[in-house]
N, CA, C and O of each residue as an XYZ file, in Angstrom:
344
protein
N     -12.901     -0.834    -46.266
C     -11.771     -1.475    -46.719
C     -12.004     -2.941    -46.091
O     -13.025     -3.389    -45.571
N     -10.895     -3.484    -46.272
C     -10.813     -5.053    -45.846
C     -10.864     -5.358    -44.410
O     -11.116     -6.496    -44.014
N     -10.676     -4.563    -43.774
C     -10.690     -4.760    -41.836
C     -12.199     -3.933    -41.592
O     -12.202     -3.284    -40.546
N     -13.169     -3.878    -42.204
C     -14.659     -3.510    -42.114
C     -15.268     -3.832    -41.322
O     -15.874     -3.182    -40.470
N     -15.160     -5.277    -41.560
C     -16.111     -6.304    -40.603
C     -15.535     -6.849    -39.373
O     -16.189     -7.431    -38.508
N     -14.280     -6.630    -39.343
C     -13.324     -7.247    -38.249
C     -13.793     -5.628    -37.069
O     -14.379     -5.749    -35.993
N     -13.375     -4.389    -37.619
C     -13.672     -3.259    -36.968
C     -15.059     -3.498    -36.309
O     -15.297     -3.353    -35.110
N     -16.209     -4.003    -37.563
C     -17.381     -3.852    -36.720
C     -17.559     -4.803    -35.695
O     -18.240     -4.624    -34.685
N     -16.783     -6.051    -36.050
C     -17.234     -7.175    -35.124
C     -16.604     -6.565    -33.386
O     -16.933     -6.913    -32.252
N     -15.830     -5.780    -33.769
C     -15.047     -5.414    -32.075
C     -15.683     -4.617    -31.853
O     -15.467     -4.375    -30.666
N     -16.759     -3.635    -32.385
C     -17.438     -2.523    -31.839
C     -18.697     -3.211    -31.390
O     -19.047     -2.791    -30.287
N     -19.620     -4.282    -31.971
C     -20.176     -5.094    -31.263
C     -19.740     -5.761    -29.783
O     -20.230     -5.693    -28.656
N     -18.906     -6.246    -30.192
C     -18.196     -6.500    -28.859
C     -18.131     -5.834    -27.568
O     -18.440     -6.219    -26.440
N     -17.604     -4.628    -28.051
C     -17.353     -3.345    -26.839
C     -19.138     -3.248    -26.578
O     -19.385     -3.430    -25.386
N     -19.976     -3.087    -27.140
C     -21.300     -3.182    -27.022
C     -21.746     -3.947    -26.157
O     -22.211     -3.489    -25.113
N     -21.695     -5.369    -26.424
C     -22.184     -6.205    -25.811
C     -21.345     -6.527    -24.435
O     -21.724     -7.487    -23.764
N     -20.242     -5.773    -24.004
C     -19.707     -5.786    -22.649
C     -20.305     -4.712    -21.869
O     -20.313     -4.717    -20.638
N     -20.893     -3.631    -22.715
C     -21.293     -2.242    -22.121
C     -22.969     -2.368    -22.307
O     -23.550     -1.499    -22.957
N     -23.701     -3.464    -21.718
C     -25.211     -2.940    -21.917
C     -25.560     -1.945    -21.884
O     -25.842     -1.423    -22.962
N     -25.707     -1.243    -20.760
C     -26.009     -0.442    -20.042
C     -25.334      0.924    -20.678
O     -25.618      1.918    -20.009
N     -24.664      1.135    -21.603
C     -24.192      1.851    -22.650
C     -23.345      3.098    -21.547
O     -23.574      4.301    -21.671
N     -22.625      2.683    -20.776
C     -21.618      3.783    -20.050
C     -21.054      4.498    -20.956
O     -21.221      5.710    -20.817
N     -20.424      4.152    -21.863
C     -19.403      4.533    -22.489
C     -17.947      4.106    -22.110
O     -17.004      4.603    -22.724
N     -17.754      3.236    -21.155
C     -16.556      2.171    -20.908
C     -16.909      0.851    -20.553
O     -18.102      0.548    -20.508
N     -16.104      0.097    -20.317
C     -16.303     -1.358    -20.181
C     -15.486     -1.340    -18.516
O     -14.653     -0.461    -18.291
N     -15.751     -2.145    -17.687
C     -15.004     -2.361    -16.443
C     -14.376     -3.992    -16.790
O     -14.732     -4.614    -17.790
N     -13.552     -4.444    -15.939
C     -12.900     -6.034    -15.817
C     -13.819     -6.880    -15.396
O     -13.708     -8.045    -15.775
N     -15.203     -6.427    -14.313
C     -16.322     -7.189    -14.097
C     -17.093     -7.600    -15.197
O     -17.548     -8.730    -15.375
N     -17.240     -6.399    -16.087
C     -18.377     -6.538    -17.084
C     -17.899     -7.448    -18.304
O     -18.753     -8.002    -18.997
N     -16.715     -7.586    -18.538
C     -15.788     -8.851    -19.345
C     -15.616    -10.220    -18.823
O     -15.682    -11.302    -19.408
N     -15.345     -9.881    -17.397
C     -14.991    -11.431    -17.231
C     -15.744    -12.705    -17.484
O     -15.267    -13.738    -17.952
N     -16.986    -12.493    -17.110
C     -17.852    -13.685    -17.418
C     -17.829    -13.990    -19.053
O     -17.536    -15.127    -19.423
N     -18.099    -13.099    -19.887
C     -17.771    -13.444    -21.238
C     -16.302    -14.022    -21.737
O     -16.095    -14.907    -22.567
N     -15.405    -13.293    -21.020
C     -14.044    -14.004    -21.429
C     -13.905    -15.465    -20.575
O     -13.356    -16.373    -21.200
N     -14.208    -15.662    -19.661
C     -13.998    -16.996    -19.063
C     -14.817    -18.005    -19.995
O     -14.380    -19.147    -20.135
N     -15.972    -17.618    -20.622
C     -16.906    -18.563    -21.499
C     -16.262    -18.764    -22.532
O     -16.090    -19.910    -22.946
N     -15.672    -17.460    -23.290
C     -14.633    -17.958    -24.413
C     -13.578    -18.222    -24.115
O     -13.238    -18.425    -25.280
N     -12.174    -18.531    -23.250
C     -11.443    -18.691    -23.267
C     -11.125    -19.692    -22.174
O     -10.113    -20.394    -22.184
N     -12.189    -19.714    -21.095
C     -11.663    -20.678    -20.163
C     -10.562    -19.954    -18.885
O      -9.850    -18.966    -19.064
N     -10.658    -20.631    -17.809
C      -9.713    -19.925    -16.746
C      -8.169    -19.594    -17.163
O      -7.595    -18.537    -16.898
N      -7.651    -20.615    -17.811
C      -6.523    -20.920    -18.144
C      -5.923    -19.685    -19.152
O      -4.704    -19.515    -19.145
N      -6.663    -18.934    -19.906
C      -6.385    -17.752    -20.471
C      -7.218    -16.430    -20.121
O      -7.156    -15.432    -20.839
N      -7.943    -16.490    -19.053
C      -8.687    -15.597    -18.463
C      -7.573    -14.000    -18.186
O      -7.564    -12.908    -18.754
N      -6.835    -14.519    -17.169
C      -5.977    -13.460    -16.783
C      -5.198    -12.844    -18.136
O      -5.286    -11.619    -18.215
N      -4.454    -13.500    -19.208
C      -4.089    -12.983    -20.347
C      -4.668    -12.108    -20.960
O      -4.100    -11.065    -21.285
N      -6.043    -12.398    -21.262
C      -6.917    -11.764    -22.159
C      -7.273    -10.404    -21.426
O      -7.402     -9.366    -22.076
N      -7.421    -10.445    -20.111
C      -7.750     -9.061    -19.329
C      -6.935     -8.345    -19.489
O      -7.153     -7.211    -19.918
N      -5.306     -8.951    -19.084
C      -4.309     -8.115    -19.158
C      -3.912     -7.489    -20.410
O      -3.252     -6.452    -20.473
N      -4.458     -8.346    -21.682
C      -4.462     -7.877    -23.257
C      -5.016     -6.421    -23.029
O      -4.374     -5.384    -22.860
N      -6.695     -6.664    -23.080
C      -7.487     -5.959    -22.839
C      -7.139     -4.569    -22.120
O      -7.050     -3.567    -22.830
N      -6.968     -4.486    -20.948
C      -6.982     -3.505    -19.853
C      -5.524     -3.213    -19.647
O      -5.434     -2.077    -19.182
N      -4.404     -3.743    -19.792
C      -3.052     -3.502    -19.927
C      -2.667     -2.494    -18.574
O      -2.850     -3.226    -17.602
N      -2.374     -1.616    -18.256
C      -2.438     -0.958    -17.309
C      -3.406     -0.259    -16.530
O      -3.098      0.498    -15.610
N      -4.481     -0.485    -16.860
C      -5.497     -0.096    -16.406
C      -6.298     -1.096    -15.298
O      -7.207     -0.666    -14.589
N      -5.824     -2.482    -15.258
C      -6.103     -3.286    -14.414
C      -6.024     -2.825    -12.749
O      -5.083     -2.238    -12.215
N      -7.151     -3.220    -12.180
C      -7.126     -2.564    -10.741
C      -5.603     -3.382    -10.174
O      -4.802     -2.838     -9.414
N      -5.452     -4.718    -10.714
C      -4.017     -5.011    -10.021
C      -2.838     -4.801    -10.335
O      -1.825     -5.351     -9.902
N      -2.978     -3.765    -11.321
C      -1.737     -3.049    -11.524
C      -1.849     -1.426    -11.161
O      -0.993     -0.620    -11.526
N      -2.692     -1.169    -10.612
C      -2.867      0.296    -10.019
C      -3.913      0.778    -10.817
O      -4.104      1.911    -10.376
N      -4.809      0.556    -11.856
C      -5.629      1.165    -12.368
C      -6.436      1.470    -12.116
O      -6.327      1.809    -10.938
N      -7.788      1.700    -12.594
C      -9.114      1.776    -12.458
C     -10.387      0.426    -13.075
O     -11.612      0.502    -13.171
N      -9.702     -0.396    -13.306
C     -10.074     -1.330    -13.980
C     -11.504     -1.101    -15.153
O     -12.425     -1.889    -15.368
N     -11.291      0.066    -15.672
C     -12.089      0.535    -17.046
C     -11.196      0.783    -18.135
O     -10.047      1.224    -18.152
N     -11.919      0.429    -18.980
C     -11.298      1.007    -20.397
C     -12.267      1.683    -21.437
O     -13.421      1.313    -21.224
N     -12.167      2.526    -22.456
C     -13.261      3.248    -22.972
C     -13.478      2.767    -24.420
O     -12.470      2.070    -24.533
N     -14.000      2.686    -25.393
C     -14.419      2.398    -26.804
C     -13.116      2.471    -27.521
O     -12.646      1.460    -28.043
N     -12.525      3.600    -27.568
C     -11.262      4.108    -28.202
C      -9.884      3.146    -27.570
O      -9.102      2.569    -28.325
N      -9.799      3.119    -26.396
C      -8.737      2.063    -25.995
C      -9.162      0.661    -25.851
O      -8.486     -0.115    -25.176
N     -10.292      0.272    -26.474
C     -10.761     -0.959    -26.361
C     -10.415     -1.282    -27.665
O      -9.720     -2.276    -27.877
N     -10.897     -0.412    -28.771
C     -10.318     -0.698    -30.091
C      -8.949     -0.747    -30.317
O      -8.459     -1.751    -30.834
N      -8.169      0.343    -29.952
C      -6.587      0.385    -29.878
C      -5.963     -1.065    -29.219
O      -4.842     -1.441    -29.563
N      -6.687     -1.758    -28.355
C      -6.044     -2.834    -27.699
C      -6.314     -4.114    -28.464
O      -5.601     -5.118    -28.440
N      -7.274     -3.970    -29.046
C      -7.726     -5.241    -30.096
C      -7.199     -5.266    -31.189
O      -6.718     -6.246    -31.758
N      -7.267     -4.037    -31.600
C      -6.477     -4.334    -32.822
C      -4.798     -4.145    -33.295
O      -4.212     -4.339    -34.360
N      -4.374     -3.686    -31.984
C      -3.035     -4.030    -31.849
C      -2.852     -5.327    -31.986
O      -1.781     -5.686    -32.476
N      -3.642     -6.137    -31.672
C      -3.218     -7.438    -31.541
C      -3.128     -8.268    -33.401
O      -2.637     -9.332    -33.775
N      -3.735     -7.343    -34.031
C      -3.711     -7.788    -35.684
C      -2.791     -6.657    -36.179
O      -2.505     -7.008    -37.323
N      -2.275     -5.675    -35.969
C      -1.318     -4.853    -36.497
C      -2.276     -3.696    -36.569
O      -1.705     -2.608    -36.627
N      -3.405     -3.663    -36.579
C      -4.192     -2.731    -37.104
C      -4.374     -1.519    -36.390
O      -4.454     -1.593    -35.164
N      -4.463     -0.283    -37.018
C      -4.668      0.855    -36.012
C      -6.245      1.090    -35.943
O      -7.132      0.817    -36.752
N      -6.279      1.736    -34.600
C      -7.794      1.999    -34.238
C      -8.033      3.336    -34.978
O      -7.159      4.202    -35.005
N      -9.208      3.485    -35.566
C      -9.468      4.421    -36.015
C     -11.000      4.747    -35.742
O     -11.791      4.113    -36.442
N     -11.538      5.656    -34.814
C     -12.583      6.197    -34.573
C     -12.875      7.482    -34.598
O     -12.364      8.459    -34.052
N     -14.010      7.305    -35.502
C     -14.892      8.787    -35.828
C     -16.444      8.679    -35.429
O     -17.345      7.993    -35.912
N     -16.429      9.673    -34.295
C     -17.883      9.438    -33.576
C     -18.429     11.063    -34.417
O     -17.826     12.136    -34.424
N     -19.738     10.718    -35.050
C     -20.310     12.060    -35.874
C     -21.289     12.220    -34.724
O     -22.098     13.147    -34.727
C-alpha cells in the first residue's frame, strides 16, 4: 500500500537503533542518533514521544520493543502499526 515505504523506513530505523539485534531498544541506544537529528532542543520531546511511559524518568525501564516503537512512530502519522512476523 501507500504506507509501505514509510513502514520500511521505520523498521530500518529500529534496526539501526538496535545493532545488537536484542529485539528492543533502550533510551541510551537512540539518544545519540536523535541528538544528531533534532539537536538538544527537541531531544527530550522525541524521547518522550517514542518511549512515553517507558522512560526511566517516568518510572519505566527505558526500553521499547519493535511493536511498541512502530506504534509510537506511526501514531504520529495517524496510521496503525501492523506487525506480522513469519
